[in-house]
N, C-alpha and C positions, 0 to 999 in steps of 0.2 A: 496523649493522656495527660490529665491535669495533675499537677503536683498537690500533695496533701500537706497541710500544715501539721505541726506536731500534735495538735489537739484533734486531728481527724477532719478539719474543715478544708474543703476544696479551695484551692487558689486558682484564679483565672490563669490561663496559659499566657506565656510571654507573647506580646504583640509586636509587630514590625510595621511601621508606616511605609507604605509603598505608593509612589506616584508613577504611573505608567508613562513611558515615552516611546513613541513609535519611530522606527527607523525606516527610511525610504531608500530603496535600492533600485538598480536598473531592472530588477525582476518585478518590482511593484506594478500592479495593474493600473493603468491610467486610461481614462476615457473622457471625452468632452460631452457634457450634457447641457442642453439649453431649455429643458422643461422638466418639471417634477410635480408629482401629486403626492399628497400626504394623507394617510388614513390611520385610524387607531382601532385597536381591539382591546379586550380586557387585559391581554398579556403583553402587548407590544405596540409600537408605532411602526408604520411601514412607509418608507419613502421610495417611490417608484420613479425612476428617471429614464428619460429618452432624449433623442436628438431629433428636433424638428428640422425638416428640410429648409434651406434658405431660399430655394426657388422651387415652385410647384410645377410639375409636368402637366400637360393637358389632361392626361388620365387621372392624375391626383385631383385636379380641379373638378373634373366630372364626378369623381367619387365623393368629394366634399358636398357638392350640390345634391347628389342622390341621398347622402347621409344627413341632410338637413343642417349642414354646416360643420359636422364633426370630421376632423382630420385624424384618421386611425394611424397610429405609429406604434410599432413594436417597442416595448420597453427594453432598454439595454441593461439595466441593473435594478435590483430590488434590495433595499437595505431594511433589515428587521432590527429594530432597536428596543431594548427593554425600557420600560417607563422610567426607570431610575436614571437613565442617561440623558433624558430630555431636558431637565432644568439646566444642567451644565452645558449641553449643546446649544440651547437658546442663548445663554450668557456668552458663550464663546463666539457664536455667530454675530450677536449684537456688538460685541467688542470689535470684531474684525470688520464689520460693516461701518462702525464709527471711524475706525482707523482708515479704512478705504476712502470714506467721504471726506475726512480731514485732508488726506493727501491728494485726492483726485476730483473732489466735488461730489455733489449729490448723485445718487444712482437713479436713473430714469426708470420709472415703473410704467411700462407700456400698458399693461392691463392687470387687474387683480381678479383672481377667481377664488372660490371657496372650496 
């Protein structure tokens, strides 16, 4: 409830600046992903991640040919992010990419897709 000043004017509630910090434990879910697709809707951005096989079986190669070049892989995780998170996420990823390339050299981009 808002506090009222002596003249009946509402005062804004006290605010507290909070900066979230995530703790990682042994129970935190971890998975390796080497492929991601990103889509957006009016309410959120969705990042769908999966793990592409490093070596294709003969059956997988046949399926790719039949599908016109598409390799069907089941998604491992789907992240739904509100639009308000995206600008900070892009800044954080850019900063981490720059730090990585400073330490290890340029990241090779095998192919780009939209």
